[in-house]
C-alpha positions in Angstrom: 12.3 53.8 -87.8 16.0 54.3 -87.9 15.5 56.9 -85.2 13.8 54.4 -82.9 16.6 51.9 -83.4 19.3 54.4 -82.5 17.5 55.9 -79.4 15.3 53.1 -78.0 17.3 52.9 -74.8 16.8 56.6 -74.1 13.1 56.3 -74.9 12.7 53.3 -72.6 14.6 55.1 -69.8 12.4 58.1 -70.3 9.2 56.0 -69.9 10.6 54.4 -66.7 11.5 57.8 -65.3 8.1 59.1 -66.2 6.4 56.2 -64.4 8.5 56.8 -61.3 7.6 60.4 -61.3 3.9 59.6 -61.5 4.3 57.1 -58.7 6.2 59.6 -56.6 3.5 62.2 -57.2 0.7 59.7 -56.2 2.5 58.4 -53.1 1.4 61.3 -50.8 -2.1 60.9 -51.9 -2.0 57.1 -51.2 -0.5 57.8 -47.8 -3.3 60.2 -47.0 -5.9 57.6 -47.9 -4.3 54.9 -45.7 -4.0 57.3 -42.8 -7.7 58.2 -43.1 -8.6 54.5 -43.3 -6.6 53.8 -40.1 -8.2 56.7 -38.3 -11.6 55.6 -39.2 -10.9 52.0 -38.1 -9.5 53.0 -34.7 -12.4 55.4 -34.1 -14.9 52.7 -35.0 -13.3 50.1 -32.8 -13.0 52.4 -29.8 -16.6 53.5 -30.0 -17.8 49.8 -30.2 -19.5 48.8 -26.9 -17.4 46.0 -25.3 -18.9 42.7 -24.3 -19.8 42.5 -20.6 -17.5 40.4 -18.5 -18.9 37.2 -17.0 -19.3 37.3 -13.2 -16.3 36.0 -11.3 -18.5 33.4 -9.6 -19.1 31.6 -13.0 -15.3 31.1 -13.4 -15.0 29.9 -9.8 -17.9 27.5 -10.2 -16.1 25.9 -13.1 -12.9 25.5 -11.1 -14.9 24.1 -8.2 -16.4 21.5 -10.5 -13.0 20.4 -11.7 -11.6 20.2 -8.1 -14.6 18.0 -7.1 -13.9 15.6 -9.9 -10.4 15.0 -8.4 -11.5 14.9 -4.7 -11.5 11.6 -2.9 -9.7 8.4 -3.9 -10.6 6.5 -7.1 -11.7 3.0 -6.4 -11.0 0.2 -8.9 -12.8 -3.0 -8.6 -10.9 -5.9 -10.0 -12.8 -8.6 -8.2 -15.6 -10.7 -9.7 -17.4 -10.5 -12.0 -14.5 -8.9 -13.9 -12.7 -11.8 -15.4 -9.7 -10.0 -16.8 -7.9 -10.4 -13.5 -10.1 -13.2 -12.2 -10.5 -15.7 -15.1 -13.2 -18.2 -14.9 -12.0 -21.6 -13.7 -13.2 -24.8 -15.3 -12.7 -28.1 -13.5 -13.1 -31.7 -14.5 -15.4 -33.6 -12.2 -14.7 -37.3 -11.3 -17.4 -38.4 -13.8 -15.6 -36.5 -16.6 -18.0 -33.6 -16.7 -16.4 -30.2 -17.1 -17.9 -27.7 -14.5 -17.6 -24.0 -14.6 -16.6 -22.6 -11.2 -18.7 -19.5 -10.5 -17.0 -17.2 -8.0 -18.9 -17.0 -4.8 -20.9 -20.2 -5.3 -18.1 -22.8 -5.5 -14.5 -23.0 -4.5 -12.8 -21.3 -1.5 -14.8 -18.1 -1.9 -17.9 -19.9 -1.0 -16.6 -20.9 2.4 -18.1 -19.3 5.4 -16.3 -18.7 8.7 -18.8 -19.6 11.5 -16.5 -19.1 14.5 -13.0 -18.2 15.5 -11.5 -19.0 18.9 -8.3 -17.9 20.5 -5.5 -20.5 21.1 -3.7 -19.7 24.3 -0.5 -20.4 26.1 -1.1 -20.7 29.9 1.8 -21.2 32.4 0.6 -22.0 35.9 2.9 -22.3 39.0 1.6 -25.2 41.1 3.9 -25.8 44.0 7.5 -26.0 45.4 8.9 -29.1 47.0 12.4 -29.7 48.6 14.7 -32.0 46.7 15.1 -35.4 48.3 18.4 -35.6 50.2 18.9 -31.8 49.8 16.3 -29.9 51.7 18.0 -26.5 50.9 17.1 -27.0 47.2 13.6 -26.9 45.8 11.9 -28.3 42.7 9.2 -26.2 41.2 6.1 -27.7 39.5 4.3 -26.0 36.6 1.2 -26.8 34.5 1.6 -25.7 30.8 -1.4 -25.5 28.5 -0.5 -24.8 24.9 -3.6 -25.0 22.7 -1.6 -25.3 19.5 -0.2 -28.7 20.5 -2.0 -32.0 19.8 -1.7 -32.7 23.5 -2.1 -29.2 25.0 -1.8 -29.9 28.7 1.7 -30.8 30.1 3.4 -30.8 33.5 6.9 -29.5 33.9 9.4 -29.2 36.7 12.4 -27.1 37.1 15.1 -26.1 39.6 16.7 -22.6 39.8 19.1 -22.2 36.9 18.0 -25.5 35.4 17.0 -25.8 31.7 14.3 -28.3 30.8 13.0 -29.0 27.3 10.8 -25.9 27.3 12.2 -23.2 29.6 14.8 -22.2 32.2 14.0 -21.0 35.7 16.2 -17.9 36.0 15.0 -16.3 39.2 13.0 -17.0 42.3 11.5 -14.1 44.3 10.6 -14.4 48.0 11.2 -17.5 50.1 12.5 -20.4 48.0 10.0 -22.8 49.5 7.1 -20.4 49.1 8.1 -18.0 46.3 6.1 -14.8 45.4 7.1 -14.9 41.8 9.1 -17.0 39.4 11.0 -15.8 36.2 11.1 -18.2 33.3 12.9 -17.9 30.0 11.7 -19.9 27.0 14.0 -21.0 24.2 12.0 -21.2 21.0 10.7 -18.7 20.5 12.8 -16.8 23.0 10.8 -14.8 25.5 10.6 -14.3 29.3 7.6 -14.5 31.6 6.8 -14.0 35.3 4.3 -16.3 37.1 2.8 -16.5 40.6 0.4 -18.9 42.2 -2.4 -16.3 42.0 -1.6 -15.0 38.5 -0.6 -17.4 35.7 0.9 -16.2 32.5 -1.7 -16.1 29.6 -1.0 -15.2 26.0 -2.8 -15.6 22.7 -0.5 -17.6 20.3 -2.9 -18.4 17.5 -6.5 -19.0 16.4 -8.8 -21.9 15.5 -11.7 -21.5 13.1 -14.9 -23.3 12.3 -15.9 -23.1 8.7 -18.8 -24.3 6.5 -19.0 -25.1 2.8 -22.7 -24.3 2.2 -22.9 -25.9 -1.3 -22.6 -29.3 0.3 -23.3 -28.4 4.0 -19.8 -29.7 4.8 -18.3 -28.4 8.1 -14.6 -27.9 8.9 -14.1 -27.9 12.6 -11.3 -26.3 14.6 -9.0 -25.8 11.6 -5.7 -24.1 12.3 -2.8 -22.6 10.5 -1.3 -25.1 8.0 -4.5 -27.2 8.0 -5.5 -28.6 4.5 -9.0 -28.2 3.2 -10.5 -30.5 0.6 -13.7 -29.2 -0.9 -16.3 -31.5 -2.5 -15.8 -31.9 -6.3 -12.7 -29.7 -6.2 -9.4 -31.4 -7.0 -7.5 -28.4 -5.6 -6.2 -28.5 -2.1 -6.3 -25.4 0.0 -3.9 -24.7 2.8 -4.7 -22.3 5.7 -1.8 -19.9 5.8 -3.2 -17.4 8.4 -6.0 -17.0 10.9 -6.7 -13.9 12.8 -9.7 -12.9 15.0 -11.2 -11.3 11.8 -10.4 -13.6 8.9 -9.0 -16.8 7.5 -6.6 -16.8 4.6 -6.3 -19.9 2.3 -3.7 -20.6 -0.4 -4.3 -23.0 -3.4 -1.4 -25.5 -3.3 -1.1 -25.7 -7.1 -1.1 -22.0 -7.9 -0.4 -20.2 -4.7 -3.5 -18.0 -5.2 -4.8 -16.7 -1.9 -8.3 -16.3 -0.8 -9.4 -14.3 2.3 -12.6 -15.2 4.1 -13.8 -12.5 6.5 -15.4 -13.5 9.8 -18.7 -11.8 10.6 -19.7 -12.9 14.1 -23.3 -12.8 15.1 -24.2 -9.9 17.4 -24.5 -11.1 21.0 
């Protein structure tokens, strides 16, 4: 027992060295086993038959399907009956009843455009007459038809270089008593025209529309830009803000919300 106490460190060191010697002797054998395992694994994987590749067409078909999904524009419909952007309107009738306004059956969207006519500006040269007391000067007579005015037909006269309330005669071509053409310059809006006896100046300056409110069979005749429409049982007032040959645009006075009514003329 005394021997163990005196030499236990040497004995422990001897055991550790013996273990290391055994491990060192076993290491080549372990390396051999690992190498053999790796060789067998590589051989087994190399000899395994590979999975066949998919035909290239299958991959192309998948790509074509994805491309087709993104082809063309995406259309979003935010009109009725989608009420997120077009909330339902409730209005109080004169008798106190609360009515639900169904889009397309009541209100401005129910209006139908039955006809649209052009409003024209026509400038016709009528004649030239010498000025009384001065036969070398001539006064020129014109007929002006402006469909947008309450009284569309007017007669105007002008002398060369003279400015009236509508235009100025800036140039006379040909004999002053029998001119071949006359040049006129308008003030508001500013533009220039040339007229002859044979060919008046004609321009489209607006449109007038005939409309119908089918719910009450109420017609609106010859309405123009800035006209106000009052629909039956509808406290809102609608102002016509634009008329073209294809449509009429209305704006609610209280909200400013615009409604476009397309014109679909009957085939002739």
